[in-house]
N, C-alpha and C positions, 0 to 999 in steps of 0.2 A: 679332431684326431680321436677323441673318445668315441664318437659315433662310428668312425671308420673301424676302430678296433672291435666294435660290436657287430660289424657287418652291415651297418645302416649307411650304405655308401651314398645313396641319393641325398640323404639329409646332410651327410658330411660334405659333399660337393657344394651344396647350397651355402654352407657356412664358410667354406674356403673361398668361394666366389665372392661372398660378402666381404671377407677379409681383404681380398685384393682390390675390391671396389673402393673400400674405405682408404686403403693404403697401397697404391699401385706398386710401390717400391718394396713390398714385403716379400723378400726372396723365399723365406721358409714357407709362406702360404702358397706361393706359386709351385714350389716343389711338392708340397703335400697335395695340392689340387691335381698336379700331374700324376702322382701315385694313384689317387682315387680314380681318375679318369682312365688310367692304364688298366686298373683292376676291372673296370667296366668294359674294357675292350676298345676304348676311344683313344687309340695310340697316337694318332696324328695330333689330336688336341693336347694330349699329355706332353708330346715333344715340344709343342709351342710353349707350354708353361715351364718346362725344364729350361728351355733356351732363354726364356724371360728371366728366370731365376739366376741364370749364369750371366746374363747381361747386367743384372743388378749387382751380383756378387760372383765375380769370375773364379774365386778360389773356394767355391762351395762344393766340397767333395761329394756330399750326398747327391746333389743335383747332377754332377758328372756321372756318378754311378747309375743313377736312375735313367738319365738320358742314354747312357750306354745300353742299358737293358731294352729301352724302347727302340733304339736303332737296331739292335740285334734282332728284335722281334720283326722288324721290317726287312731283315736280311742284309743290313748295311754293317757287315762285320768289321771291316777295317775302321770305320768311323766309331763303332762301339768300342773297339780295342783302344783307340786313342783316348776316349773319355775314361775308360777304366784305368788306363795308365796315368792319366792326369789325376784321378781320384787318389791313387796310392802314392803319387808324388806329393800331393798336398797333405795327405794323412797316411803316413807309413804304417800305422797300426790298424788300417781299415780292412779287416779280415774279409768282409763280404765282397769288397771290390776285388781283392786278390782272387777269391773264389770265382767271381763272375768273369774276370780276365782269363782265368784258366779255362772256363767253359768256352769262351769265345775263341781262344787259341785252339782248343780241340776241334771246333767247327772249321778252323782254317787248316787243320791237319798238323799243327805244331804241338805234338803230344809231349815232347820233352820239356818244352817251355811251360806247358800247362801243368805238368806234374810239379815243377818247381814252384808255381804259384799256389797250387793246392797245399803244398807243404808249407809255404810261407803263411797261408791262412791258418794252418793248424799250429804253427809256432806261436802265432798271436792268440789264437783261441782254440786250445787243445780239445775242447768238447764240442767243436763245431760240426754238427751232424752232417750237413750238406757237403762240407769239404772232405770229411772222411768218406762219404758215399762216392763223391766224384773221383777222388783219388783211387778208390777201389775199382771204379768203372774203367779207368784208363790204364791201370798197371798191366793188365793182360796184353795191351797193344804193344808194350815194350818187351814182350817175351817173358813177363813175370808169370808165376804160377797162379792158378785159381785159388789155391789154399792161402797164399799170402794176400791176395786181393780180398778174399772173404774176411780174413782176420782184420784187415785194415778197416773195413766198414762195420765189423761186428765189435767195435770197441766198447759198446754198451749193449747188453742184452735187453735193456729196457727200451730200445729204439727199434721196434718191429718194422717201422717204415724204412729205415736204412737197410735193414736185413732184406726186406722184401724187394726193394728197388735194386739192390746189388745182385741178388739172386736172379731177378728178372733180366738184368743186363747180361748175366752169364747164360741165361736160357734163351735169349732172343738176339736178333741182329747179327751183324757181321762178326762180332767178337765170339759168338758161340761157334761159328764155323772155324775161326782161328784156333780156338781151344780144342775143338774136336771136329775134324773135317767130316766125320760120319754123322755128326749131329746127335750123337748118343748121350753126351754128357749133360746137356741142358736140362732135359726132363729129369734125369737122376738127381741133379743138384736141387732142382725145385721140389721133387718128391720128398727129399730129405727135409727141406724147409717146412713142408706141409706137416710132416711127421713131428718135427720139433715143436710146432705150434698147435698140435692136436687136431689138425684138420678143420678148425673152426674159424680161421682168420681169412676173411674174403680177399685181403690184399695178397696173401700168400697163395691162395688158390688162383688169383689173377696171374701171379708169376708162373705157376704150373701150367695154366692154360696157354700163356704166351710161349712157354717152352715147347709144349705139344705142337702149337701152330707152326713154330719155326722149324720143327722136325717133320712137318707135313702131316701130323696126326690131328686133323681138323675136327673129326667127330669127338675125340677126347677133349679137345680144346673147348668145343661147344658145351659139352656136358659139364666140364669143370667150371666154366664161366657161369652157366645157369645156376649151379650150386652156390657160387660166390655171390651172385645177384640176390638169391634167396636169403643168404646170411646177412648181406648188407641191408636188405629191406627189413628184415626182422629187427635189426638194430636201429632202424630209423635213419640210416645214413643214405639219404636220397642222392646226394652228390656222387658218392662212390657207386651206387647202383646205376646211375645214369652213365657214368664213365664206363662201367663194365658192359652196359648194353651197347655202347659204341664199339667196344672190342668184339662183342658177340656178333655184330653185323659183319665185321671183318672176317671172323673165323667162318661164319656161314657162307661167306663169299669166297672162301679158300685163300685168304690173305693173312699173313702174319702181322704182328704188331711190333714196332720198334720204338724203343725209348731213348731219350737223350738226357745228359746231365742237368743238374739243377742250377738255377741262378736265383739271386736274392736281391730284393729292394732294401733300402734303408733310408 
């Protein structure tokens, strides 16, 4: 677990594998091995270990949650929902599982139910950034105002990730069209975010670029993303720079970028 926390996933996997070899009935090691494998993109193998953990320990809420995430990744949303529901039934204070259940319900179009679960996650864990973010993402779908949604996710000015992801949601995708059929609001909201952060935050510039692309302003999206890539590279954030390059290819091809809510392992 310590190695996984430091990002040394291959080494972590070797130790988890050794643990379950020594003790095949070690449910926690199967669950941790599943998480490590899922993080490396080996979702089918991860599912097998989560299922093994639950065979050993059927009331293992963390394994239910993680299996739900893996099944959702495979597009098996109904099965994922069943496992998230089981997780919160076993552990009613499991904020991450409520959040993940909310995201799965959004994917099935049950936004009212999703909102209730995001709110439940926040009752349990008031400073839960992902749940604040996700609640802010879905409120506009219920006719809520962008102002209220923005304030929901901007509960802490120290969380630029939350701010940028929410602004991105307002600037891109079908929600931007619901908020403003003329697609004029998305870039304006994102431009304000850029100004608030001094124009030096690559994730905020990513938001602005996505908003430009959704509005059909692809040349501006390309220029803004190129600037974001430069800033990310200067900071040594290669992962973000690579992500931005993926977006850049979309914009150069004349395609927008759409984002989805967050889910969490535990």
